[in-house]
MARDO-783294 format. One line per 10 residues: number of its first residue (from 1); for each residue x, y, z of N, C-alpha, C. Coordinates in Angstrom, 1 decimal, m for minus. Layout:
BEGIN
NUM> X:Y:Z:X:Y:Z:X:Y:Z; ...
//
This chain:
BEGIN
1> m6.6:9.7:20.4:m6.0:9.3:19.1:m4.6:8.5:19.5; m3.8:9.3:20.3:m2.5:8.7:20.5:m2.5:7.4:21.0; m3.6:7.0:22.0:m3.7:5.7:22.4:m3.9:4.7:21.5; m4.9:5.0:20.5:m5.1:4.1:19.3:m3.9:3.9:18.5; m3.1:4.9:18.3:m1.8:4.8:17.4:m1.0:3.9:18.3; m0.9:4.0:19.5:0.1:3.2:20.3:m0.3:1.7:20.1; m1.7:1.7:20.4:m2.1:0.1:20.1:m1.8:m0.4:18.8; m2.4:0.4:17.8:m2.0:0.0:16.4:m0.4:m0.5:16.1; 0.4:0.6:16.6:1.8:0.3:16.3:2.1:m1.0:17.1; 1.7:m1.4:18.2:2.2:m2.6:18.9:1.8:m3.6:18.6
11> 0.5:m3.7:17.5:m0.1:m4.9:17.0:0.3:m4.8:15.4; 1.3:m4.2:15.0:1.7:m4.1:13.6:2.1:m5.7:13.1; 1.9:m6.0:12.0:2.4:m7.3:11.4:3.8:m7.4:11.1; 4.3:m8.3:11.7:6.0:m8.2:11.8:6.2:m9.8:11.1; 6.6:m9.6:9.9:6.8:m11.0:9.3:8.2:m10.9:8.6; 9.0:m11.9:8.5:10.2:m12.3:7.8:9.9:m12.4:6.4; 8.8:m13.2:6.1:8.3:m13.5:4.6:7.0:m13.1:4.7; 6.2:m12.6:3.6:4.9:m12.5:3.4:4.7:m13.2:1.9; 3.4:m13.8:1.9:2.8:m14.2:0.6:1.5:m13.8:0.6; 1.2:m13.2:m0.5:m0.2:m12.3:m0.4:m0.8:m12.4:m1.9
21> m2.3:m12.2:m1.9:m2.7:m12.0:m3.2:m3.5:m10.7:m2.9; m3.8:m10.0:m4.1:m4.4:m8.7:m4.1:m5.1:m8.7:m5.4; m6.4:m7.9:m5.2:m7.4:m7.5:m6.2:m6.8:m6.1:m6.4; m6.6:m5.7:m7.8:m5.9:m4.5:m8.1:m7.1:m3.5:m8.9; m7.2:m2.5:m8.7:m8.2:m1.6:m9.7:m7.4:m0.5:m9.6; m7.4:0.3:m10.9:m6.6:1.6:m11.6:m7.6:2.2:m12.3; m7.8:3.7:m11.9:m8.5:4.4:m12.8:m7.8:5.7:m12.8; m7.6:6.3:m14.0:m6.9:7.7:m13.8:m8.0:8.7:m14.8; m9.0:8.2:m14.9:m9.9:9.0:m15.9:m9.7:8.5:m17.4; m8.5:8.4:m17.9:m8.2:8.0:m19.3:m8.2:6.4:m19.3
31> m7.5:5.7:m18.1:m7.6:4.3:m18.6:m7.9:3.6:m16.9; m8.7:2.6:m17.2:m9.0:1.9:m16.3:m8.8:0.4:m16.4; m8.1:m0.1:m15.3:m7.4:m1.5:m15.5:m7.9:m2.1:m14.1; m8.1:m3.5:m14.1:m8.3:m4.5:m13.1:m7.7:m5.6:m13.2; m7.2:m6.1:m12.0:m6.5:m7.5:m12.1:m6.0:m7.9:m10.8; m5.2:m9.0:m10.7:m4.9:m9.5:m9.6:m3.5:m9.4:m9.5; m2.8:m9.6:m8.1:m1.6:m9.8:m8.1:m1.1:m10.7:m7.0; m0.1:m11.5:m7.4:0.6:m12.4:m6.3:1.8:m11.7:m5.8; 1.9:m11.4:m4.3:3.0:m10.6:m3.8:3.7:m11.5:m2.9; 5.0:m11.3:m2.9:6.0:m12.2:m2.0:6.9:m11.0:m1.6
41> 7.2:m11.1:m0.2:8.0:m10.0:0.3:8.9:m11.0:1.4; 10.3:m10.3:1.2:11.3:m10.9:2.2:11.7:m9.7:3.0; 11.4:m9.7:4.2:11.5:m8.2:5.0:12.8:m7.6:4.6; 12.9:m6.1:4.4:14.2:m5.4:4.4:14.7:m5.8:3.2; 14.5:m6.7:2.2:15.2:m7.1:1.2:14.6:m7.3:m0.1; 13.5:m7.8:m0.3:13.0:m7.9:m1.8:11.4:m7.8:m1.7; 10.9:m7.2:m2.8:9.3:m7.5:m2.9:9.1:m7.9:m4.3; 8.7:m9.0:m4.7:8.2:m9.5:m5.7:6.7:m9.5:m6.1; 6.5:m9.2:m7.3:5.1:m9.0:m7.6:4.6:m9.4:m9.2; 3.7:m10.4:m9.2:3.2:m10.8:m10.5:1.9:m10.3:m10.8
51> 1.4:m9.6:m11.7:0.3:m9.0:m11.8:m0.4:m9.8:m13.3; m1.8:m10.1:m12.9:m2.3:m10.8:m13.9:m3.8:m10.4:m14.2; m4.2:m10.5:m15.7:m5.4:m10.0:m16.2:m5.8:m11.1:m16.8; m7.2:m11.6:m16.5:m7.8:m12.7:m17.4:m7.1:m13.9:m17.1; m6.2:m14.3:m16.1:m5.5:m15.4:m15.8:m4.3:m15.5:m16.5; m3.7:m14.5:m17.2:m2.5:m14.3:m18.1:m1.7:m13.3:m17.1; m0.3:m13.5:m17.1:0.6:m12.7:m16.4:0.7:m11.4:m17.5; 0.6:m10.2:m17.0:0.8:m9.0:m17.8:2.0:m8.3:m17.4; 2.5:m8.4:m16.2:3.8:m7.7:m15.5:4.4:m8.4:m14.4; 5.8:m8.4:m14.4:6.4:m8.8:m13.2:7.2:m7.9:m12.6
61> 7.5:m7.6:m11.6:8.1:m6.7:m10.7:8.8:m7.2:m9.7; 10.1:m6.9:m9.4:11.0:m7.1:m8.2:11.6:m5.7:m7.9; 11.2:m5.5:m6.7:11.8:m4.3:m6.0:12.8:m4.5:m4.8; 13.9:m4.0:m4.9:15.1:m4.2:m4.0:15.2:m2.8:m3.1; 16.0:m2.8:m2.2:16.2:m1.6:m1.6:16.5:m0.2:m2.4; 17.2:m0.7:m3.4:17.5:0.5:m4.4:17.1:0.5:m5.9; 16.7:m0.8:m6.5:16.4:m1.0:m7.7:15.0:m1.6:m8.1; 14.2:m1.3:m9.3:13.1:m1.9:m9.6:13.6:m2.7:m10.9; 13.1:m3.9:m10.9:13.3:m4.8:m12.1:11.7:m5.1:m12.8; 11.7:m4.7:m14.0:10.2:m4.6:m14.5:10.3:m5.5:m15.8
71> 9.1:m6.3:m15.9:8.9:m7.1:m17.0:7.6:m6.8:m17.6; 7.4:m6.0:m18.5:6.1:m5.7:m19.1:5.8:m6.7:m20.2; 4.9:m7.5:m20.1:4.6:m8.4:m21.1:3.7:m7.7:m22.1; 2.9:m6.9:m21.7:1.8:m6.3:m22.6:2.7:m5.4:m23.8; 3.6:m4.6:m23.4:4.4:m3.7:m24.3:5.9:m4.4:m24.3; 6.0:m5.6:m24.5:7.4:m6.2:m24.5:8.6:m5.5:m24.0; 8.4:m5.1:m22.8:9.5:m4.0:m22.3:10.2:m4.9:m21.0; 11.4:m4.9:m20.8:12.3:m5.2:m19.7:13.2:m4.3:m19.2; 13.4:m3.9:m18.0:14.1:m3.0:m17.7:14.6:m2.9:m16.1; 15.5:m2.4:m16.0:16.2:m2.3:m14.4:16.4:m0.9:m14.3
81> 15.9:m0.3:m13.1:15.6:1.0:m12.9:16.1:1.4:m11.3; 16.5:2.7:m11.0:16.6:3.0:m9.8:15.0:3.0:m9.1; 15.0:3.2:m7.7:13.6:3.5:m7.1:12.9:4.5:m7.8; 13.4:5.6:m8.0:12.9:7.0:m8.5:12.0:6.5:m9.9; 12.3:5.5:m10.4:11.5:5.1:m11.6:10.0:4.8:m11.1; 9.6:4.2:m10.0:8.3:4.1:m9.6:7.6:5.5:m9.6; 8.3:6.3:m8.8:7.9:7.9:m8.7:7.6:8.4:m9.8; 8.5:8.4:m10.8:8.3:9.1:m12.0:7.3:8.4:m13.0; 7.3:7.0:m13.3:6.3:6.5:m14.2:5.1:6.3:m13.6; 4.8:6.0:m12.3:3.5:5.5:m11.7:3.0:6.5:m10.7
91> 3.9:7.5:m10.3:3.4:8.5:m9.4:3.4:7.7:m7.9; 4.1:6.8:m7.7:4.3:5.9:m6.4:5.4:6.5:m5.7; 5.5:6.6:m4.4:6.5:6.8:m3.6:7.8:5.8:m3.7; 9.0:6.5:m3.7:10.2:5.7:m4.3:10.6:5.4:m2.7; 10.2:4.6:m2.0:11.0:4.2:m0.8:10.5:3.1:m0.3; 11.5:2.1:m0.4:11.3:0.5:m0.1:10.5:0.4:1.2; 11.0:1.2:2.2:10.2:1.0:3.6:8.9:1.3:3.6; 8.3:2.2:2.9:7.0:2.7:2.7:6.2:1.5:2.0; 6.8:1.1:0.7:6.1:0.1:0.2:5.9:m1.2:0.9; 6.9:m1.5:1.7:6.8:m2.9:2.5:5.9:m2.6:3.7
101> 5.8:m1.3:4.1:5.0:m1.0:5.3:3.4:m1.4:4.7; 3.3:m0.7:3.6:1.8:m0.9:3.0:1.6:m2.2:2.5; 2.5:m2.9:2.1:2.2:m4.4:1.7:1.9:m5.2:2.9; 2.6:m5.1:4.0:2.5:m5.9:5.3:1.1:m5.4:5.8; 0.4:m4.5:5.3:m1.0:m4.1:6.1:m0.6:m3.2:7.3; 0.3:m2.4:7.3:0.6:m1.7:8.5:0.3:m0.2:8.3; 0.0:0.7:9.1:m0.4:1.9:8.8:0.9:2.9:8.8; 0.6:3.8:7.9:1.7:4.8:7.5:1.3:6.3:8.0; 2.3:6.7:8.9:2.1:8.0:9.4:3.1:9.1:9.1; 2.9:9.8:7.9:3.9:10.7:7.2:4.0:12.0:8.1
111> 3.0:12.4:8.6:2.8:13.8:9.3:2.6:13.7:10.6; 1.7:13.0:11.2:1.6:12.9:12.7:1.0:14.2:13.1; 0.3:14.9:12.5:m0.2:16.5:13.0:m1.7:16.2:13.5; m1.9:16.3:14.7:m3.3:16.4:15.5:m4.2:15.3:14.8; m3.9:14.1:14.9:m4.9:13.0:14.5:m6.4:13.2:15.1; m7.4:12.8:14.6:m8.7:12.7:15.4:m9.3:11.2:15.4; m10.0:10.8:16.3:m10.5:9.5:16.3:m11.9:9.3:16.5; m12.6:8.5:16.0:m14.1:8.5:16.2:m14.1:6.7:16.4; m14.9:6.6:17.4:m15.2:5.2:17.8:m16.7:4.6:17.6; m16.5:3.5:16.8:m17.9:2.7:16.6:m17.7:1.5:17.6
121> m18.7:0.6:17.5:m18.5:m0.6:18.3:m17.7:m1.8:17.6; m17.7:m1.3:16.4:m16.7:m2.3:15.4:m15.2:m2.0:15.1; m15.2:m0.6:15.3:m13.7:m0.2:14.7:m13.6:1.4:15.4; m12.3:1.8:15.2:m11.8:3.0:15.5:m11.6:3.6:13.9; m11.7:4.9:13.8:m11.6:5.6:12.6:m10.7:6.6:13.0; m9.5:6.6:12.4:m8.4:7.4:12.8:m8.2:8.2:11.5; m8.3:9.7:11.9:m8.1:10.6:10.7:m7.2:11.6:10.8; m6.6:12.0:9.8:m5.6:13.2:9.9:m5.6:13.8:8.5; m5.7:15.2:8.6:m5.7:16.1:7.3:m4.6:17.3:7.5; m4.0:17.4:6.4:m3.0:18.4:6.2:m3.5:19.0:4.7
131> m3.0:20.2:4.5:m3.2:20.8:3.1:m2.8:19.9:2.0; m1.8:19.1:2.0:m1.3:18.3:1.2:m1.8:16.9:1.1; m2.3:16.2:2.3:m2.8:15.0:2.2:m3.8:14.9:3.1; m4.8:13.9:3.1:m5.9:13.3:4.0:m5.9:11.8:4.2; m5.6:11.5:5.4:m5.5:10.2:5.7:m6.5:9.5:6.6; m7.0:8.4:6.2:m8.2:7.8:7.2:m8.0:6.2:7.4; m7.9:6.0:8.6:m7.6:4.4:8.8:m8.7:3.8:9.7; m9.1:2.8:9.1:m10.2:2.0:9.9:m9.5:0.8:10.5; m9.6:0.7:11.9:m8.8:m0.3:12.9:m9.9:m0.8:13.6; m9.6:m2.3:13.4:m10.7:m3.1:14.2:m10.4:m3.1:15.6
141> m11.7:m2.9:16.5:m11.5:m2.4:17.7:m11.2:m3.3:18.8; m11.1:m4.7:18.4:m10.5:m5.7:19.3:m9.3:m6.3:19.0; m9.0:m6.3:17.6:m7.6:m6.8:17.4:m6.6:m5.6:17.1; m7.0:m4.7:16.8:m6.3:m3.4:16.5:m5.6:m3.5:15.5; m6.2:m4.3:14.3:m5.6:m4.7:13.1:m6.1:m3.4:12.0; m5.3:m3.1:11.0:m5.7:m2.2:10.1:m6.8:m3.0:9.2; m7.9:m2.4:8.9:m8.8:m2.9:8.0:m8.9:m2.1:6.8; m8.9:m1.0:6.9:m8.7:m0.1:5.6:m7.9:1.2:5.9; m7.3:1.4:4.6:m6.5:2.8:4.7:m6.8:3.6:3.4; m7.2:4.6:3.5:m7.3:5.7:2.5:m6.3:6.7:2.7
151> m5.8:7.3:1.4:m4.9:8.5:1.4:m5.3:8.9:0.2; m5.5:10.4:0.4:m5.8:11.4:m0.7:m5.2:12.5:m0.7; m4.7:13.0:m2.0:m4.0:14.2:m2.1:m5.0:15.2:m2.9; m5.6:16.2:m2.3:m6.5:17.1:m3.0:m6.0:18.0:m4.0; m4.6:18.4:m3.7:m3.9:19.2:m4.8:m3.7:18.7:m6.2; m3.6:17.4:m6.1:m3.3:16.5:m7.3:m4.3:15.7:m8.0; m5.6:15.8:m6.9:m6.8:14.9:m7.1:m6.5:13.5:m7.4; m5.5:13.1:m6.7:m5.2:11.5:m6.7:m5.6:11.1:m5.1; m5.9:9.8:m5.4:m6.2:8.7:m4.0:m6.0:7.4:m4.1; m6.0:6.5:m3.0:m5.8:5.4:m3.0:m6.3:4.8:m1.8
161> m7.2:3.6:m1.8:m7.7:3.0:m0.8:m7.3:1.6:m0.8; m6.8:1.1:0.4:m6.4:m0.3:0.5:m7.4:m0.9:1.6; m8.0:m2.0:1.2:m8.8:m2.8:2.1:m8.1:m4.1:2.4; m8.0:m4.0:3.7:m7.3:m5.3:4.3:m8.0:m6.4:5.1; m7.5:m7.8:4.9:m8.4:m8.4:5.8:m7.7:m9.9:5.4; m8.5:m10.8:5.9:m8.1:m12.4:5.8:m6.8:m12.4:6.1; m6.5:m11.9:7.5:m5.0:m12.3:8.0:m5.2:m13.7:8.5; m4.3:m14.6:8.0:m3.9:m15.8:8.5:m2.9:m16.0:9.4
//
């Protein structure tokens, strides 16, 4: 497992700027939303995101190292908040470096406690379990690029799955 982590870390995406598109899907049992996002990132400085539903912009965010600027077109709201706003409102980690890591498609290792690895001809499956969190990474066997990342929190019944690909 450590050898896979070393290779994965050495092959992390290092970009000064990133321009990406994402398909978003959110479901909390009460509300289900799907849309697309255009994301621009300037390393260690800014993250811009425009979220669209049915071709219309519904929200725009700008995240800096200490603040979040939100334009919510559906609820006609605009606000400037500290990073803790993301954690309070959307239950997302309030850490710029973590958001940047995930947007770049790099792996996140919060605990690093006894990861296990399974090997297939196409990929390595790296897993890590703690009472608070279950992480799973699918890593391409020849490029050592992250193809999929899943994070589950059994105590809060929350999970997120990122499918990454089409690196240009």
